[in-house]
C-alpha positions as a Python dict, from the first residue, in 0.01 Angstrom:
ca = {
    (1, 'M'): (0, 0, 0),
    (2, 'P'): (359, -48, -124),
    (3, 'D'): (411, -334, -366),
    (4, 'S'): (675, -518, -160),
    (5, 'E'): (842, -536, 177),
    (6, 'E'): (1160, -405, 15),
    (7, 'E'): (976, -88, -85),
    (8, 'I'): (848, -46, 271),
    (9, 'Y'): (1204, -76, 405),
    (10, 'S'): (1325, 175, 147),
    (11, 'I'): (1062, 431, 244),
    (12, 'M'): (1125, 375, 614),
    (13, 'F'): (1504, 406, 596),
    (14, 'S'): (1503, 713, 369),
    (15, 'S'): (1250, 882, 599),
    (16, 'L'): (1424, 813, 929),
    (17, 'K'): (1768, 921, 811),
    (18, 'H'): (1657, 1283, 747),
    (19, 'P'): (1602, 1503, 1055),
    (20, 'A'): (1329, 1713, 888),
    (21, 'R'): (1127, 1403, 804),
    (22, 'R'): (1173, 1265, 1155),
    (23, 'K'): (1040, 1595, 1288),
    (24, 'I'): (737, 1575, 1059),
    (25, 'L'): (664, 1223, 1183),
    (26, 'R'): (696, 1332, 1548),
    (27, 'M'): (458, 1627, 1496),
    (28, 'L'): (196, 1418, 1320),
    (29, 'A'): (223, 1155, 1596),
    (30, 'E'): (90, 1423, 1833),
    (31, 'K'): (-193, 1550, 1611),
    (32, 'P'): (-296, 1583, 1244),
    (33, 'M'): (-172, 1906, 1082),
    (34, 'T'): (-229, 2104, 765),
    (35, 'F'): (45, 2193, 519),
    (36, 'S'): (53, 2554, 649),
    (37, 'Q'): (81, 2442, 1011),
    (38, 'M'): (374, 2214, 930),
    (39, 'L'): (537, 2488, 721),
    (40, 'E'): (527, 2727, 1017),
    (41, 'A'): (647, 2467, 1267),
    (42, 'I'): (941, 2335, 1064),
    (43, 'G'): (1060, 2664, 914),
    (44, 'V'): (1147, 2542, 565),
    (45, 'S'): (1028, 2664, 226),
    (46, 'S'): (704, 2529, 85),
    (47, 'S'): (892, 2354, -196),
    (48, 'H'): (1117, 2176, 54),
    (49, 'L'): (820, 2071, 266),
    (50, 'T'): (645, 1938, -44),
    (51, 'Y'): (959, 1740, -129),
    (52, 'H'): (975, 1587, 220),
    (53, 'L'): (603, 1500, 220),
    (54, 'E'): (639, 1328, -115),
    (55, 'N'): (934, 1125, 14),
    (56, 'L'): (740, 1017, 322),
    (57, 'G'): (501, 849, 81),
    (58, 'E'): (305, 565, 239),
    (59, 'L'): (394, 677, 590),
    (60, 'L'): (135, 958, 565),
    (61, 'S'): (-224, 999, 455),
    (62, 'K'): (-419, 1315, 375),
    (63, 'A'): (-778, 1362, 489),
    (64, 'D'): (-1054, 1543, 298),
    (65, 'N'): (-1014, 1847, 527),
    (66, 'G'): (-653, 1889, 407),
    (67, 'K'): (-487, 1762, 723),
    (68, 'Y'): (-203, 1512, 712),
    (69, 'R'): (-188, 1220, 956),
    (70, 'L'): (25, 910, 1010),
    (71, 'S'): (-65, 591, 829),
    (72, 'T'): (-19, 253, 995),
    (73, 'F'): (335, 240, 856),
    (74, 'G'): (395, 594, 979),
    (75, 'E'): (293, 493, 1330),
    (76, 'A'): (529, 198, 1306),
    (77, 'A'): (810, 432, 1201),
    (78, 'V'): (748, 660, 1500),
    (79, 'N'): (744, 362, 1736),
    (80, 'T'): (1074, 248, 1589),
    (81, 'M'): (1224, 594, 1643),
    (82, 'K'): (1114, 589, 2007),
    (83, 'I'): (1262, 242, 2063),
    (84, 'V'): (1597, 341, 1913),
    (85, 'E'): (1616, 684, 2079),
    (86, 'E'): (1500, 574, 2424),
    (87, 'A'): (1698, 248, 2446),
    (88, 'P'): (1988, 256, 2700),
    (89, 'A'): (2339, 208, 2573),
    (90, 'V'): (2410, -165, 2535),
    (91, 'R'): (2739, -281, 2680),
    (92, 'S'): (2936, -584, 2587),
    (93, 'R'): (3035, -845, 2843),
    (94, 'Y'): (3361, -658, 2885),
    (95, 'G'): (3172, -345, 2994),
    (96, 'L'): (3234, -146, 2674),
    (97, 'P'): (2953, 8, 2462),
    (98, 'L'): (2884, -155, 2127),
    (99, 'S'): (3048, 1, 1825),
    (100, 'L'): (2855, 225, 1591),
    (101, 'R'): (2846, -57, 1332),
    (102, 'W'): (2681, -302, 1575),
    (103, 'R'): (2440, -38, 1704),
    (104, 'S'): (2331, 30, 1345),
    (105, 'I'): (2277, -342, 1285),
    (106, 'L'): (2069, -363, 1603),
    (107, 'A'): (1856, -66, 1493),
    (108, 'V'): (1793, -228, 1155),
    (109, 'L'): (1687, -552, 1323),
    (110, 'I'): (1443, -363, 1548),
    (111, 'I'): (1300, -180, 1249),
    (112, 'A'): (1257, -507, 1062),
    (113, 'V'): (1072, -667, 1354),
    (114, 'V'): (838, -368, 1396),
    (115, 'L'): (773, -350, 1024),
    (116, 'L'): (695, -719, 993),
    (117, 'A'): (457, -697, 1287),
    (118, 'S'): (287, -390, 1137),
    (119, 'F'): (269, -551, 795),
    (120, 'S'): (103, -860, 941),
    (121, 'Y'): (-147, -649, 1134),
    (122, 'V'): (-238, -447, 827),
    (123, 'Q'): (-295, -764, 625),
    (124, 'Y'): (-519, -904, 897),
    (125, 'A'): (-721, -581, 932),
    (126, 'S'): (-750, -545, 554),
    (127, 'L'): (-892, -894, 514),
    (128, 'S'): (-1159, -831, 776),
    (129, 'Q'): (-1275, -510, 605),
    (130, 'L'): (-1223, -612, 241),
    (131, 'S'): (-1588, -681, 163),
    (132, 'D'): (-1723, -351, 302),
    (133, 'D'): (-1440, -146, 150),
    (134, 'N'): (-1491, -308, -188),
    (135, 'K'): (-1862, -221, -185),
    (136, 'L'): (-1789, 140, -87),
    (137, 'L'): (-1519, 183, -351),
    (138, 'Q'): (-1742, 29, -617),
    (139, 'S'): (-2025, 267, -524),
    (140, 'R'): (-1796, 571, -544),
    (141, 'Y'): (-1644, 447, -869),
    (142, 'D'): (-1987, 402, -1027),
    (143, 'Q'): (-2087, 750, -910),
    (144, 'L'): (-1774, 906, -1060),
    (145, 'L'): (-1830, 724, -1388),
    (146, 'S'): (-2181, 866, -1414),
    (147, 'W'): (-2100, 1216, -1292),
    (148, 'S'): (-1745, 1309, -1381),
    (149, 'A'): (-1649, 1495, -1695),
    (150, 'S'): (-1280, 1407, -1704),
    (151, 'T'): (-1014, 1673, -1699),
    (152, 'D'): (-910, 1537, -2039),
    (153, 'D'): (-1242, 1664, -2180),
    (154, 'A'): (-1181, 2006, -2027),
    (155, 'I'): (-832, 2034, -2174),
    (156, 'A'): (-959, 1902, -2509),
    (157, 'F'): (-1223, 2178, -2513),
    (158, 'L'): (-962, 2447, -2445),
    (159, 'Q'): (-735, 2308, -2715),
    (160, 'N'): (-988, 2219, -2987),
    (161, 'V'): (-1270, 2471, -2940),
    (162, 'I'): (-1104, 2776, -2784),
    (163, 'Q'): (-776, 2688, -2963),
    (164, 'L'): (-556, 2781, -2668),
    (165, 'D'): (-198, 2666, -2704),
    (166, 'T'): (-194, 2482, -2371),
    (167, 'G'): (167, 2380, -2426),
    (168, 'E'): (263, 2743, -2363),
    (169, 'Y'): (101, 2744, -2018),
    (170, 'Q'): (154, 2587, -1679),
    (171, 'A'): (-192, 2450, -1597),
    (172, 'T'): (-314, 2416, -1239),
    (173, 'L'): (-646, 2255, -1150),
    (174, 'L'): (-784, 2475, -872),
    (175, 'R'): (-1120, 2310, -820),
    (176, 'D'): (-1316, 2005, -933),
    (177, 'T'): (-1658, 1980, -768),
    (178, 'M'): (-1948, 1751, -847),
    (179, 'E'): (-2307, 1759, -727),
    (180, 'Q'): (-2648, 1633, -823),
    (181, 'R'): (-2873, 1936, -881),
    (182, 'S'): (-3209, 1859, -725),
    (183, 'D'): (-3344, 2191, -859),
    (184, 'L'): (-3262, 2071, -1212),
    (185, 'G'): (-3427, 1732, -1198),
    (186, 'G'): (-3121, 1555, -1059),
    (187, 'V'): (-2878, 1676, -1327),
    (188, 'A'): (-2518, 1576, -1256),
    (189, 'E'): (-2310, 1895, -1256),
    (190, 'E'): (-1932, 1918, -1248),
    (191, 'I'): (-1739, 2246, -1227),
    (192, 'L'): (-1367, 2263, -1300),
    (193, 'S'): (-1155, 2570, -1238),
    (194, 'Y'): (-809, 2612, -1393),
    (195, 'S'): (-532, 2867, -1377),
    (196, 'L'): (-314, 2881, -1690),
    (197, 'T'): (1, 3086, -1650),
    (198, 'N'): (323, 3174, -1828),
    (199, 'S'): (566, 3463, -1813),
    (200, 'E'): (346, 3687, -2031),
    (201, 'S'): (-15, 3608, -1949),
    (202, 'Q'): (-256, 3437, -1713),
    (203, 'I'): (-597, 3286, -1783),
    (204, 'D'): (-846, 3184, -1513),
    (205, 'V'): (-1092, 2938, -1663),
    (206, 'I'): (-1416, 2791, -1528),
    (207, 'L'): (-1579, 2501, -1713),
    (208, 'R'): (-1919, 2362, -1619),
    (209, 'F'): (-2040, 2023, -1740),
    (210, 'R'): (-2397, 1904, -1700),
    (211, 'N'): (-2474, 1539, -1765),
    (212, 'Q'): (-2119, 1514, -1903),
    (213, 'K'): (-2175, 1784, -2169),
    (214, 'L'): (-2019, 2129, -2161),
    (215, 'S'): (-2278, 2387, -2055),
    (216, 'Q'): (-2058, 2687, -1974),
    (217, 'Y'): (-1710, 2827, -2034),
    (218, 'R'): (-1589, 3148, -1871),
    (219, 'A'): (-1242, 3301, -1888),
    (220, 'L'): (-1062, 3596, -1733),
    (221, 'F'): (-752, 3706, -1924),
    (222, 'E'): (-448, 3900, -1804),
    (223, 'G'): (-228, 3972, -2103),
    (224, 'S'): (-277, 3838, -2454),
    (225, 'P'): (-368, 3470, -2482),
    (226, 'F'): (-150, 3226, -2677),
    (227, 'Y'): (-347, 3048, -2949),
    (228, 'S'): (-247, 2741, -3147),
    (229, 'Q'): (-402, 2886, -3466),
    (230, 'P'): (-437, 3239, -3609),
    (231, 'Q'): (-764, 3393, -3491),
    (232, 'P'): (-1016, 3569, -3721),
    (233, 'Y'): (-1028, 3946, -3693),
    (234, 'T'): (-1402, 3993, -3738),
    (235, 'L'): (-1633, 3891, -3454),
    (236, 'L'): (-1878, 3707, -3677),
    (237, 'D'): (-1599, 3497, -3828),
    (238, 'A'): (-1474, 3424, -3476),
    (239, 'A'): (-1826, 3320, -3373),
    (240, 'R'): (-1858, 3093, -3678),
    (241, 'G'): (-1529, 2928, -3594),
    (242, 'V'): (-1632, 2865, -3233),
    (243, 'L'): (-1966, 2710, -3339),
    (244, 'E'): (-1802, 2491, -3603),
    (245, 'R'): (-1542, 2361, -3359),
    (246, 'L'): (-1802, 2315, -3085),
    (247, 'N'): (-2012, 2114, -3330),
    (248, 'S'): (-1714, 1887, -3395),
    (249, 'F'): (-1641, 1863, -3023),
    (250, 'E'): (-2000, 1783, -2915),
    (251, 'D'): (-2148, 1651, -3244),
    (252, 'T'): (-2467, 1851, -3179),
    (253, 'A'): (-2722, 1891, -3460),
    (254, 'Y'): (-2880, 2221, -3350),
    (255, 'L'): (-2553, 2412, -3397),
    (256, 'Q'): (-2578, 2385, -3777),
    (257, 'K'): (-2901, 2588, -3774),
    (258, 'M'): (-2737, 2851, -3557),
    (259, 'L'): (-2441, 2872, -3794),
    (260, 'E'): (-2669, 2934, -4092),
    (261, 'M'): (-2850, 3217, -3909),
    (262, 'L'): (-2521, 3406, -3861),
    (263, 'D'): (-2511, 3473, -4235),
    (264, 'Q'): (-2805, 3713, -4190),
    (265, 'V'): (-2618, 3935, -3941),
    (266, 'E'): (-2404, 4234, -4038),
    (267, 'E'): (-2075, 4292, -3858),
    (268, 'T'): (-2155, 4649, -3751),
    (269, 'E'): (-2526, 4626, -3674),
    (270, 'N'): (-2746, 4487, -3403),
    (271, 'A'): (-2992, 4233, -3537),
    (272, 'E'): (-3275, 3994, -3453),
    (273, 'V'): (-3335, 3693, -3674),
    (274, 'V'): (-3610, 3433, -3626),
    (275, 'E'): (-3625, 3105, -3815),
    (276, 'D'): (-3865, 2829, -3713),
    (277, 'N'): (-3827, 2803, -3334),
    (278, 'V'): (-3489, 2976, -3306),
    (279, 'K'): (-3439, 3346, -3235),
    (280, 'L'): (-3094, 3500, -3278),
    (281, 'T'): (-3030, 3832, -3104),
    (282, 'A'): (-2701, 4000, -3195),
    (283, 'S'): (-2572, 4301, -2999),
    (284, 'I'): (-2248, 4431, -3151),
    (285, 'S'): (-2042, 4732, -3045),
    (286, 'G'): (-1694, 4764, -3193),
    (287, 'R'): (-1489, 4465, -3078),
    (288, 'N'): (-1751, 4360, -2823),
    (289, 'A'): (-2049, 4140, -2902),
    (290, 'E'): (-2318, 3925, -2744),
    (291, 'L'): (-2487, 3661, -2959),
    (292, 'I'): (-2785, 3470, -2814),
    (293, 'W'): (-2981, 3192, -2981),
    (294, 'Q'): (-3291, 3096, -2783),
    (295, 'Y'): (-3589, 2871, -2836),
    (296, 'T'): (-3909, 3059, -2917),
    (297, 'E'): (-4263, 2932, -2963),
    (298, 'N'): (-4603, 3101, -2965),
    (299, 'G'): (-4435, 3435, -2897),
    (300, 'V'): (-4266, 3296, -2584),
    (301, 'D'): (-3886, 3314, -2555),
    (302, 'F'): (-3759, 3022, -2346),
    (303, 'S'): (-3433, 3181, -2232),
    (304, 'P'): (-3297, 2882, -2035),
    (305, 'K'): (-3304, 2680, -2361),
    (306, 'S'): (-3043, 2893, -2533),
    (307, 'L'): (-2683, 2922, -2647),
    (308, 'S'): (-2483, 3242, -2604),
    (309, 'L'): (-2139, 3375, -2699),
    (310, 'I'): (-1989, 3685, -2537),
    (311, 'F'): (-1683, 3853, -2690),
    (312, 'E'): (-1483, 4133, -2526),
    (313, 'S'): (-1209, 4309, -2720),
    (314, 'G'): (-1243, 4040, -2986),
    (315, 'V'): (-1179, 3753, -2738),
    (316, 'L'): (-1439, 3492, -2641),
    (317, 'K'): (-1497, 3542, -2269),
    (318, 'E'): (-1806, 3328, -2216),
    (319, 'L'): (-1994, 3045, -2384),
    (320, 'S'): (-2316, 2911, -2231),
    (321, 'D'): (-2528, 2626, -2367),
    (322, 'G'): (-2858, 2520, -2214),
    (323, 'W'): (-3016, 2418, -2543),
    (324, 'F'): (-2928, 2050, -2510),
    (325, 'L'): (-3051, 2028, -2152),
    (326, 'F'): (-3405, 2163, -2153),
    (327, 'T'): (-3728, 2067, -2329),
    (328, 'I'): (-4060, 2249, -2354),
    (329, 'E'): (-4363, 2127, -2158),
    (330, 'T'): (-4600, 2387, -2301),
    (331, 'A'): (-4590, 2720, -2482),
    (332, 'T'): (-4949, 2808, -2390),
    (333, 'V'): (-4984, 3149, -2222),
    (334, 'T'): (-5308, 3265, -2059),
    (335, 'V'): (-5142, 3523, -1832),
    (336, 'S'): (-4977, 3727, -2103),
    (337, 'T'): (-4923, 4070, -1945),
    (338, 'E'): (-4749, 4211, -1639),
    (339, 'Q'): (-5078, 4363, -1520),
    (340, 'Q'): (-5249, 4023, -1519),
    (341, 'A'): (-4963, 3860, -1328),
    (342, 'I'): (-4954, 4145, -1072),
    (343, 'A'): (-5330, 4124, -1014),
    (344, 'I'): (-5306, 3749, -946),
    (345, 'A'): (-5015, 3808, -708),
    (346, 'R'): (-5201, 4078, -512),
    (347, 'N'): (-5500, 3851, -467),
    (348, 'A'): (-5278, 3563, -359),
    (349, 'V'): (-5115, 3752, -69),
    (350, 'E'): (-5444, 3857, 89),
    (351, 'G'): (-5454, 3673, 418),
    (352, 'F'): (-5093, 3556, 380),
    (353, 'T'): (-4896, 3528, 707),
    (354, 'W'): (-4550, 3428, 813),
    (355, 'T'): (-4398, 3332, 1148),
    (356, 'V'): (-4073, 3452, 1305),
    (357, 'D'): (-3962, 3315, 1644),
    (358, 'S'): (-4313, 3184, 1713),
    (359, 'V'): (-4462, 3525, 1630),
    (360, 'K'): (-4717, 3527, 1348),
    (361, 'V'): (-4703, 3832, 1120),
    (362, 'S'): (-5017, 3946, 939),
    (363, 'G'): (-5200, 4264, 847),
    (364, 'F'): (-4917, 4400, 633),
    (365, 'T'): (-4970, 4666, 368),
    (366, 'V'): (-4871, 4614, 4),
    (367, 'L'): (-4773, 4929, -189),
    (368, 'E'): (-4919, 5008, -529),
    (369, 'E'): (-4573, 5112, -646),
    (370, 'P'): (-4307, 4996, -694),
    (371, 'V'): (-4392, 4652, -822),
    (372, 'L'): (-4186, 4420, -1042),
    (373, 'A'): (-4300, 4140, -1274),
    (374, 'V'): (-4044, 3930, -1462),
    (375, 'F'): (-4135, 3671, -1724),
    (376, 'H'): (-3897, 3377, -1706),
    (377, 'P'): (-3990, 3019, -1808),
    (378, 'T'): (-3892, 2765, -1545),
    (379, 'L'): (-3933, 2401, -1445),
    (380, 'R'): (-4262, 2281, -1297),
    (381, 'S'): (-4191, 1916, -1218),
    (382, 'G'): (-3893, 1689, -1162),
    (383, 'D'): (-3802, 1672, -1531),
    (384, 'L'): (-3630, 1938, -1741),
    (385, 'A'): (-3940, 2065, -1926),
    (386, 'L'): (-3988, 2444, -1923),
    (387, 'V'): (-4319, 2621, -1857),
    (388, 'P'): (-4404, 2993, -1907),
    (389, 'Y'): (-4380, 3164, -1569),
    (390, 'W'): (-4406, 3503, -1395),
    (391, 'E'): (-4213, 3606, -1084),
    (392, 'V'): (-4384, 3905, -919),
    (393, 'T'): (-4225, 4114, -641),
    (394, 'L'): (-4463, 4319, -423),
    (395, 'Y'): (-4314, 4589, -200),
    (396, 'L'): (-4441, 4653, 154),
    (397, 'D'): (-4491, 4989, 327),
    (398, 'K'): (-4223, 4919, 591),
    (399, 'V'): (-3986, 4658, 726),
    (400, 'Y'): (-4178, 4393, 920),
    (401, 'T'): (-4067, 4133, 1174),
    (402, 'G'): (-3789, 3918, 1034),
    (403, 'G'): (-3658, 4203, 817),
    (404, 'V'): (-3930, 4139, 557),
    (405, 'N'): (-3992, 4430, 319),
    (406, 'R'): (-4111, 4246, 6),
    (407, 'I'): (-4317, 3942, -90),
    (408, 'G'): (-4241, 3730, -395),
    (409, 'V'): (-4520, 3548, -578),
    (410, 'G'): (-4465, 3293, -856),
    (411, 'V'): (-4745, 3257, -1112),
    (412, 'W'): (-4767, 2994, -1387),
    (413, 'A'): (-4839, 3180, -1708),
    (414, 'D'): (-5010, 2885, -1877),
    (415, 'N'): (-5292, 2844, -1621),
    (416, 'G'): (-5269, 3138, -1378),
    (417, 'E'): (-5207, 2915, -1076),
    (418, 'V'): (-4981, 3040, -795),
    (419, 'R'): (-4666, 2836, -760),
    (420, 'R'): (-4535, 2987, -436),
    (421, 'I'): (-4544, 3285, -198),
    (422, 'R'): (-4231, 3377, -9),
    (423, 'T'): (-4104, 3662, 209),
    (424, 'L'): (-3806, 3867, 95),
    (425, 'S'): (-3570, 4097, 283),
    (426, 'G'): (-3273, 4319, 219),
}
């Protein structure tokens, strides 16, 4: 709401004196419209329409679906326009129409009356809803405080860890979404998408924060990026620099161990290094490299609890960090081979049925080959503790009702119990 009645008058007068803004108000009085719809109807450039919308200020509001509509003050402005435009010519007692000066004064008086009435109504309505609105705003504010990784953190990461010279780019925030991941124990996840552009290059960046800590960075480059500092030529030196700066940015203890393990890797060779419960796998080919540190215990690699760096043409294209997020429930493995997992899956689907449009499907045939078994630790309960796990895919002899041609069976590797059976198609 504007801070004073004078500001309301200012907005109203500046809006009504421009024909394009009056047209916008008339259109929105009929129905809410998107930016594109208004652009087509008015026939001005997008920059001009943006300018007019900004000047209409408090007379408009924008809904979550992107459509603009009139605010209470906007409705008052439209009513004022109708009163002025539809009023008959006022004649003096001598039968002559009023001069332009007196007609203008009359219009201003009408506007003032309508505005004062609208202002009083808004104050009355606001008082009656103040308690409920305050509770709703407080709830949303608390949610944002707990979920949101601010855009300042995102820009700070690009500047301090990636060392992009953001001053050389025009930055546009394309997306900022937040959700609570029920499949990850209620983790708060925020994803921000930026476009950084200048005359020589463009960078599309996606940053993912989980529980307010960076968990992934991905970038697509067109042209050579502008850095604030000279970049190392060798990939291993570049990786060291990223880990050191990330450690300063996040203040995370496990990164020091990962830094020390890099000293055992040669620039031109693939390597695998294991120290305590950390396994480093380095795949290097020319100016491309993939470095993965993952938690390992009892011969089990817990890939979700890992940190990875991917370089292409000497440039960091992706950084993923799940190390801070996950813990280990157990490293015990009783189902240690693909053959064991497949045998459990085959037994589990005997007698399995599914229903499509009230039709029960049974008596299907499972092929001996092909069959696929993938070992991938996953979450068993509502927390973030990983458990050894097999996902087995059994192929059927034909396509059955519902388009089903495969059956997926999940098997816990620590105790051999079946987690789930599901139909697959496509």
